[in-house]
N, C-alpha and C positions, 0 to 999 in steps of 0.2 A: 504493500500500500504506500502511496505517496504521503510523505510527512506533511502535516499542516504548514501553511505558509504563515509564519509568525508576523510578517509585515502587515498582514491583513487585520490583525487584532492586537498587536503591540502598538499602542497609540503614542501620541506625543508625550503624555504624562504617565500613562499606566498601561496595564494589560487588561483587556476586557473582551471576552469572547463567549461563544456558545459552548455549553458543556454537553457531551464530551467531544462534539465534532471538531472544535478548535482547541479549547482548553481541557485537556485530558490529564490524567495522572502522569503519563509519559512526558507530556509537554511541561507540566509543573516540575517534574524531576530535572529536566534539562535546564529550565530557567533557574531553578534553585542552584544547580551546580555552576552555571554561568555567572549568577549573581555572586556566589562565593568567590569564584576565580577573578572576576573583573572588578568587583567592588570591595568585598570584605577583606580578602587577603592582601591586596595592594595597600589598603589603609591600615593594616595591622590589627584588624578585628579578630578576636578569638572566637566569636559567636555571632549568629544572626538571630534576632528576636522575631517571633512569628505569631501573629494573631489571626482570628477569623471571625466572620459574621455568622448569622444563623441559617445560611443557605444549606440545603441538604448536601450539596456537593462539597462544601468547604472542608470538612474534616479529612476526607480522602485526598483532596488536593494538597492540604497542608502536610499530610504525612509524606506524600511523594516529594514535595518541595524540600522538606527537611532531609529526606534521604539524599537528594542531590547535593544539598549543602554539606552534609556530613561526609559524603564520598570524597569531597575535596579537602577534608581534614579540619573543617570548621564545625563548632558545636551549634546545635539548634536549641534555642530557648523558647519553649512553647508557653504562651500566656493564655491560650484558649480563647473563649468567647470574649470579644471586646469591640468597642467602637473604633473607628479609624483614629480619632484623637486619643483613644486609649493606647493604641499602638504607637502613636507619636510620643505619648508620655513615656512608654517603655523604652523607646529608642533614645529619648533624651535623658531619662533618669539613669539608664544602664550604659549610656554612651556606646550603643551598638547599632549597626545597620539593621533595618527592619523590613518586614514584608507583611502586609495586611491583605488577607484574602476576602474580597468583597467585590460586588458589582454595583455597589451603592444603590441607586434607585432603579436600576435596570430590572426587567422582568425576571421571573424565577429561573428561566432556562439559561440565564447568563451567570458567569462568575468572573472574577478578575483578581488582579494583584496590584496593590499600590506599594511601591518600593521607596525606600529612603536610605540615605547614608546615616552614619552615626550622628547622634544629636538631632535627629529628625530633619536633617538637611535634604532638600529635594533632589530628585533625579528626574531628568527629562530626556527626550531623544537627543538633545544637544550635549548632555552632560553625563552620558554613560548608559542610558537605556538602550540606545542603538547597538552599543557594543555587547551588552548582555543578550539582546535579541539575536545578533549575528552569531555569537558563539553557541547559543542554544540551538539555533537552526543548523549549524554545522554538525553538532552532535546528533540531532534528530535525523539528519540525512546520512551521516557516515558512521554513527554509533558513538556512544559516550565512552570516554576513556575509563580505564580501570580505576577503582578507588585507590586512594593513597594508602601507604602502608599503615598509617595511624589515623583511621577515620575519626571524625568528631562523634560526640555523644549527645544524647537528648537530656535536656534539663527542663523542668517545669517550674513556672512562677505564677503566683496569683497577685496581680498588681492593682486590682480594681479598687481596693481600699486606699492604697497610696495615691492613686489617680484622683479619687474623690477628695481626699484630704488636701491635696495641693490646690484644687480648684476652690475649695472652701477657704483656704488661707488667702488666696488672691482676691476673693470677693467675700466679705463678711456679711452674712444675712441675719445674724442673730438679733440685731436690734431693730429690724424693720417692723412695720405694722403687719398684722395678719393679712394674708392674701389667699384667695382661692384661685387655683391654677388648674385648668384643664390641659392635659398633655396627651397628644396623639402620637404614639410611637410607631404607628403604621405596621405593627408586627415586626419591626426592625430592632436594631440594637439599642434604641432609646428605652425599650422595655427592660433592658439589662442595666443601663447606666443611670437612668433617672432615679430609681429607688435608692441607688448608692449615693448619689450626689445631693438630691433634693430631699431624700428620706433618710431612714436609719438602716438601710439594707447593708451598708458596709460598716456598721457599728459606730457611726458618727452621731452626734447629738441631734435631737429633733430640731427642725427649723419652724418658724411661725408660718408654715405653708400648709394649706389643705390641698392635696393633690387629688384631682379627679382623673383616674387613668382611663385611657382609651387604647385598645389594641396593644396591650403590653405583652401578649403571648408571643414568644419568638417563633416565627413561622415564615420561612423563606419562600413559601408559595404565595404570600400576600393575599390572604383570603378576603380581606375587607376592602382594600383599595391599594393601588400602587403606592409605594413608599417614596413618592416624589412630590413634596409639598409645593414645588415651583409651579405645578399645574393647578389652576384654580379648582377644578373638580375634586381634587384630593383634599381640599381644605373644608369641604362642605360639612362633613360630619363634625369636625372640630368647631366650626362656626356655630352650628346648631347647638352643640353641647355647651358652649360658652354662654349663649343666651338662655338656654334651658336651666342651667345651674346658677345663673346670676354671678358668673365668675368675674374676677378682675382682669383676666387675660387668658389667652390660650397659647400653647407652644406646640409646634409640629416638627418632628425630626424626620430626616430621610433615612434610607435603609441602613446605612452604616453610621448614622447619628453624628456625622461631623458637621452637618448644616442644621441650623435651627431657624424656623419661621415663626413669626409672632402675629397674633390677632388681638385686637383690643376688646374692651368690654362689650362692644356692640357686635363683635364677630367680624369686624372689618380688618383686612390684612394691613399690617404695618410694613412699609417698604424696607428692604434691606439697607437702602441708603440712609433712611432715617435712623435705623438701628446703628449703622456705622457712625453717624454723626453723634448720636447720644453716647455710645461707648467711647468715641474719640475724646469728647469733652471730659468724661470721667477719668480716662487714662492720662490726659494732659494734666488734669488737676492732681492726680496721684504722683506724676513725675515731678511736678513743681514742688509739691509738698515734701518730696524726698530730697530736694535741693538742686534739681536740674534747672538751670535758667530756661525760661519758657521759650526764648528764641532759638534754643538748641534742641527743642523737642520736635520730632518729625513724625508725621502720620502718613501712611501710604494708602492710596485709594486707586482703584482701576478707572480707566477712562469712561466706563459706562455708568459709573456712580453719578448720582444727582449732583448738579452744580452746587447744591446746598452744602455738600460735604466739604469741599475745599474752602468755601466761604466761611463756614462755622469754625473749621480748624484755624483759619487765619484770624478770625475775629477773637479767638481765644489766645492769640499771640504765638501759636506754633506754626511750623512750616508744613504745608501740604505737598506731598510728592505723588505725582501722577504716573501710573504705570500701565503696562499692557494687561489684558485679561489672561488669567491662568495662574494657578498656584505657584508654579516654578518661577514665574516672573515676579510675582509680588513678594514671595519669600526671598528671592535674590536681592530685590531692591530694598526690602526691609533690612536685611543683613548689611548691605552696602551702606545704607544711610543710618543704620542703628536706630531704626524707627521703633517707637514703642507699641504701635498698633497698626493694623491694616485691615481694610474691609473691601469686599467685592459685592457687586449688585446681585450675585447669585446666592447670597447668605453664607459665604465663607468669611470667617473672621480670624485674624492672625494676631498673635500676641508675642511681644519680645520675651515676656516672662514664661512663655510656653515654647521656648526654643524656636521662635518665629514660625511656629506651626499653627494650623487652623484648628479651632475648637468652638463649635456652636454652643456647647454646654456653658463655656465660660462667658460667651456673649449673652446667653440667657440669664446667667447669674447677674450680670450688669443691669439688664432690663429689670429684673426682679428687685435689685437693690435700689435703682432709681425710683421705681414705682412705690416701693415700700417706704421710702423716705419722703414721699410727697402725698398730700391728702387728695390731690386731684386724680381723676380717672386717667387711664393710660391714653385715651384719645386726646385729652388735653395736654398731657405731658409731651406727647410726640408731635403735637401741632407745630411747635417751634422749630422742629427739625425737618418739616415737610413744606417746602417753599414753592415748589414748581409742579408741573403736571407732566407725567411720563407716560409713554406708550406701553411700557413693558417690552420685553424682548419678543420680536416677531420673527419666526423662523420660516425659511423657504427651502424647498428642495428644487434646485435649478441645475440644468445641464451645463450651463456656462456661467460660472460665478463672476468671472472677469467681465464678461459682456454686460451682465446685469449691473455690476458695480459701476461700470463706465457710464451707463445710462443715468444712474443716480448722480454721478459726479457732474455730468454735462448739465443736468437741471440745476444742481446746487450752485455751481459756479456762475450761473446766469442770474442769480439773485444778488441784489445790491448788498455790499458790505459783508459778504461771506468770506471767511478765512478757512483754508484747508490745512489739515495736518495728517501725517501718515504714521503715527506712533503704532497703531494697531488697526489694520484695515484703513478706511478713510473716515475722517471726522470733519464735518463742516459746521462752523460756528458763526452765528449771527448775533453780535453783541449789541446791536441797535435795539430799537423799540419796535415790536416786542422781541425779547430775547428768545432764541431757540438754537438747538444744536441737534445734529443727527450723526449717527455712526453706522456704517455698513461694513461688515467684515465676514470673512469665511470662517467657519468653525475649524478649530484645531483637531477635533475628535470625530466629527460627523460630516457627511456630504451636504452641509447646509450653509445658506447665507443668512446672516443675522442682522436685523435692523433694530436700532434703538433711537428714539426721539424724545426730547424733553423741551418744554417751552414754558414761557411765563404764564400762559393761560390755556384753558382747554381748547378754545377755538384755534389758536395758533398751532398747538400740538397736532390737532386733528388735520389741519390743512397741510402741514409739513409732512406728517406721516402719510397721508393719502397721496400726496404728490410723489413721494418716494415709492410707495407701493405701486402706483401706476407705472413707474419705470421698471420695476422688478417684474411686474405681472404682465409683461408683453407676451402674448401667446404666439410663439413661433416654434419652429422645429427644434430650436436650441433651448428653450426656456419653458418651464412649467412651474406652477406655484401650488402650495398647499395652505 
């Protein structure tokens, strides 16, 4: 049989494929060995830490990956069920390279691997993932080499309690007013981590929180709804439950629980940009209180974030750093600028005190702390962080992304006062009255063209969005839309 072509499912940032057609135990074993050879051994790591989500295929894939690692003489530290940020905690706390088996919000028939260097440092196609892929492909095609004379061994660690304790130390909720919180775990890893962090499941003291759990049963077949809160349909149960229970807010986690989405007391979604701005102000205050001059404080945001994010960062005296979309870019820029915090429009939140890695749970703690210290409802608390009207990300499947992008560019540059930049795809900004900007870019992980628009008011946003859509949705033999 022909070996699977790893280039088809080893993406720009991670591995994500169908099981077992693409990601089989044989493939996982080859990737594990290649990861040990290309990343762990050259960096002097004695072990690789490995965690996994609740998908039925995860344990078998972890076992095979660990075999590949050990065959190269490197130990495998198995931490069992965990969220992706739990794996990042393990990589940071143990100072070991890591592998997290998860396909995040993808359907049950998928699984994947998120890899990192020691200290939760990112790996992308440009920084080592391609080399791991190519070596693994070579072994799949030609046969894996014999194991070294002294193979590695398996060690097991339970780090859930330590992970929860760190988050609790970073954001203290003990003194807040009592809050009722509905949490939709989507049958994903939030059902494992929320009881430990927000409850007493890891042996920590009770917090002034009443948690109303939804879909906490770990089930990688996702029987209730897909674990992708970015899709509005997947928030409906949470929104209804918040209203039904008269809760102060709702939290929704994706499958591997590294992203957290927030709805207010009315069940209305709170944008990730507003959460980014809120957390940024809190982290700026904390940095200044610790003695850092405010003009030396930096916060990173990607270019799809609301314009309100850099405005609010600047208004608080700190420096806003704009970066490309994607965790490897934002983590790299955070480390380069020694930024205290970073946020993305997709509800990924990154913290200097968490090895520059992303953790939705820590962002959720910040939202709870801010609300718990304020007598106002969440809708009023967040109003000051929501200044503009956004389209949300609109995705298209197109045959010719370059041609569609060129048509949008031709329209945009014919508008008076528009400035173009090429940091990530194409961004066109109109700083006159009314303000608007749009970004169009190809996905790094899917055959999609993505459009984002923001404006000072609803009418302007709609007009700009629809003008761009009309250019993308030209029906010819090269282009189709969804």
